[in-house]
Backbone as a chain_set.jsonl record, in Angstrom:
{"seq": "MGSTFNSLVGLIILVLDIWAIINVFKSSADTGIKILWVLLILLLPVLGLIIWAIAGPRGDVRL", "coords": {"N": [[-24.305, -12.747, 7.087], [-22.336, -13.032, 5.227], [-22.146, -10.587, 4.35], [-21.089, -9.08, 6.463], [-18.533, -10.31, 6.682], [-17.44, -9.691, 4.102], [-17.49, -6.77, 4.568], [-15.466, -6.582, 6.479], [-13.053, -7.665, 5.339], [-12.758, -5.762, 3.228], [-12.429, -3.557, 5.053], [-9.819, -4.377, 6.239], [-8.133, -4.802, 4.056], [-8.013, -1.835, 3.136], [-7.02, -0.428, 5.461], [-4.405, -1.78, 5.129], [-3.679, -0.609, 2.754], [-3.627, 1.901, 3.384], [-1.303, 1.94, 5.047], [0.658, 0.988, 3.615], [0.535, 3.273, 1.908], [1.569, 5.45, 3.497], [4.13, 4.231, 3.997], [5.626, 4.183, 1.571], [5.526, 7.046, 1.293], [7.507, 7.394, 3.586], [9.923, 6.327, 2.358], [12.724, 6.637, 0.902], [12.779, 7.302, -1.817], [12.527, 8.653, -5.07], [10.427, 11.763, -5.705], [8.976, 11.246, -8.223], [8.71, 8.46, -8.292], [7.627, 7.843, -6.023], [4.796, 8.615, -6.212], [3.9, 7.212, -8.751], [3.802, 4.852, -7.314], [1.839, 5.211, -5.249], [-0.058, 5.744, -6.725], [-0.358, 3.117, -8.134], [-1.161, 1.577, -5.741], [-3.445, 2.88, -5.11], [-5.374, 2.346, -7.299], [-5.538, -0.182, -7.964], [-6.004, -1.657, -5.659], [-5.636, -4.485, -4.155], [-3.778, -5.871, -5.888], [-1.976, -4.162, -6.179], [-1.108, -3.672, -3.826], [0.207, -6.185, -3.115], [2.187, -6.286, -5.023], [3.489, -3.736, -4.162], [4.638, -4.765, -1.797], [6.385, -6.798, -2.633], [7.975, -5.484, -4.253], [8.274, -2.7, -3.689], [9.23, 0.351, -2.494], [11.307, 0.941, 0.652], [10.427, 2.325, 3.997], [12.494, 4.557, 5.84], [14.861, 2.538, 7.151], [16.772, 1.991, 9.776], [19.774, 0.382, 10.492]], "CA": [[-22.915, -13.096, 7.591], [-21.596, -12.81, 4.204], [-21.685, -9.159, 4.005], [-20.081, -8.707, 7.512], [-17.225, -10.719, 6.098], [-16.813, -8.931, 3.037], [-16.926, -5.415, 5.038], [-14.199, -6.794, 7.306], [-12.006, -7.728, 4.516], [-12.552, -4.454, 2.995], [-11.806, -2.643, 5.946], [-8.424, -4.668, 6.471], [-7.344, -4.125, 2.642], [-8.012, -0.208, 3.176], [-6.145, -0.18, 6.285], [-3.044, -2.097, 4.581], [-3.28, 0.384, 1.536], [-3.126, 3.295, 4.196], [-0.222, 1.602, 5.739], [1.481, 0.984, 2.316], [1.151, 4.486, 1.402], [2.394, 6.05, 4.453], [5.508, 3.802, 4.016], [5.961, 4.673, 0.414], [5.963, 8.438, 1.534], [8.581, 7.499, 4.417], [10.845, 5.953, 1.591], [13.65, 7.735, 0.218], [12.732, 7.196, -3.306], [12.582, 10.095, -5.876], [8.991, 11.996, -5.62], [7.95, 10.546, -9.107], [8.401, 7.003, -8.164], [6.429, 7.859, -5.083], [3.66, 9.187, -6.891], [3.729, 5.859, -9.349], [3.62, 3.716, -6.166], [0.703, 5.565, -4.678], [-1.212, 5.359, -7.933], [-0.911, 1.661, -8.264], [-1.759, 1.203, -4.542], [-4.76, 3.42, -4.966], [-5.973, 2.099, -8.628], [-5.219, -1.641, -7.84], [-5.959, -1.972, -3.94], [-5.084, -5.926, -3.5], [-2.518, -6.35, -6.781], [-0.872, -3.128, -5.879], [-0.373, -4.005, -2.332], [0.988, -7.274, -3.002], [3.354, -5.666, -5.937], [4.552, -3.393, -3.49], [4.95, -5.564, -0.587], [7.336, -7.599, -3.286], [8.992, -4.554, -5.129], [8.325, -1.461, -3.572], [10.466, 1.096, -1.734], [10.826, 0.544, 1.948], [10.69, 3.279, 4.801], [14.016, 4.825, 6.091], [14.998, 1.547, 7.911], [18.078, 2.231, 10.351], [20.139, -0.919, 11.243]], "C": [[-22.135, -12.823, 6.571], [-21.124, -11.27, 3.895], [-20.871, -8.473, 5.108], [-18.736, -9.167, 7.178], [-16.56, -9.852, 5.162], [-16.53, -7.513, 3.551], [-15.683, -5.739, 5.823], [-12.882, -6.906, 6.588], [-11.764, -6.671, 3.673], [-11.966, -3.241, 3.869], [-10.13, -2.988, 6.383], [-7.726, -4.125, 5.179], [-7.34, -2.374, 2.721], [-6.794, 0.115, 4.176], [-4.454, -0.693, 5.933], [-2.678, -1.332, 3.885], [-2.854, 1.183, 2.427], [-1.77, 3.048, 4.52], [0.796, 1.693, 4.478], [1.716, 2.417, 2.011], [1.988, 5.434, 2.267], [3.843, 5.583, 4.314], [6.182, 4.112, 2.826], [6.385, 6.298, 0.505], [7.164, 8.303, 2.734], [10.095, 7.235, 3.442], [11.548, 7.06, 1.074], [13.91, 7.829, -1.264], [12.571, 8.509, -3.904], [10.824, 10.265, -5.625], [8.237, 11.479, -7.013], [7.666, 9.428, -8.844], [7.326, 6.877, -6.975], [5.042, 7.834, -5.491], [3.286, 7.895, -7.769], [3.164, 5.067, -8.315], [2.241, 3.994, -5.586], [-0.306, 5.252, -5.609], [-1.443, 4.006, -7.889], [-1.295, 1.192, -7.189], [-3.408, 1.646, -4.485], [-5.955, 2.8, -6.189], [-6.06, 0.483, -8.255], [-5.083, -2.18, -6.232], [-5.277, -3.391, -3.466], [-3.931, -5.851, -4.278], [-1.499, -5.275, -6.196], [-0.295, -3.31, -4.633], [0.444, -5.069, -2.388], [2.448, -6.893, -3.969], [4.085, -4.879, -5.193], [5.141, -3.824, -2.209], [6.163, -6.276, -1.147], [8.557, -6.544, -3.582], [8.901, -3.21, -4.593], [9.124, -0.93, -2.663], [9.868, 1.178, -0.282], [11.017, 2.178, 2.735], [12.296, 3.506, 5.091], [14.086, 3.66, 7.455], [16.583, 1.837, 8.365], [18.384, 1.124, 10.891], [21.242, -0.607, 12.234]], "O": [[-21.069, -12.3, 6.894], [-20.08, -10.881, 3.372], [-20.122, -7.523, 4.881], [-17.795, -8.403, 7.394], [-15.437, -9.365, 5.296], [-15.512, -6.953, 3.143], [-14.787, -4.906, 5.684], [-11.828, -6.424, 7.004], [-10.602, -6.525, 3.294], [-11.275, -2.289, 3.506], [-9.343, -2.121, 6.763], [-6.913, -3.201, 5.194], [-6.38, -1.815, 2.192], [-5.798, 0.757, 3.84], [-3.471, -0.106, 6.385], [-1.491, -1.013, 3.958], [-1.633, 1.338, 2.443], [-0.983, 3.964, 4.277], [1.698, 2.531, 4.492], [2.861, 2.841, 1.856], [2.934, 6.089, 1.829], [4.746, 6.403, 4.483], [7.386, 4.337, 2.944], [7.368, 6.753, -0.08], [7.851, 9.323, 2.779], [11.155, 7.799, 3.713], [11.093, 8.181, 0.849], [14.911, 8.28, -1.821], [12.481, 9.478, -3.151], [10.061, 9.321, -5.421], [7.02, 11.3, -6.979], [6.504, 9.064, -9.027], [6.406, 6.06, -6.937], [4.24, 7.008, -5.055], [2.183, 7.451, -7.451], [2.028, 4.615, -8.463], [1.488, 3.032, -5.434], [-1.296, 4.576, -5.331], [-2.577, 3.595, -7.641], [-1.941, 0.162, -7.375], [-4.334, 0.999, -3.995], [-7.169, 2.809, -5.99], [-7.216, 0.109, -8.451], [-4.224, -2.936, -5.778], [-4.481, -3.422, -2.527], [-2.894, -5.755, -3.621], [-0.365, -5.565, -5.813], [0.9, -3.119, -4.407], [1.475, -4.999, -1.72], [3.582, -7.209, -3.606], [5.305, -5.021, -5.286], [6.067, -3.223, -1.665], [7.071, -6.459, -0.337], [9.737, -6.688, -3.264], [9.631, -2.434, -5.211], [9.781, -1.701, -1.963], [8.702, 1.36, 0.068], [11.631, 3.083, 2.169], [13.175, 2.768, 4.648], [13.509, 3.85, 8.526], [17.491, 1.908, 7.537], [17.611, 0.633, 11.713], [21.698, -1.499, 12.95]]}, "num_chains": 1, "name": "protein.A"}
């Protein structure tokens, strides 16, 4: 059961990281900043995702 739970958690983190990377690419930030955010998310999947959620660039949000 532990292996199944770990696999599920890993899959959820992977999906959230992909979603965050897509949102970084949709943002209006400069290309260099986008590359830095993507590298942070890829190198530190959990911590990078948390940092991105707090301080990262957002996608094109229209009010």
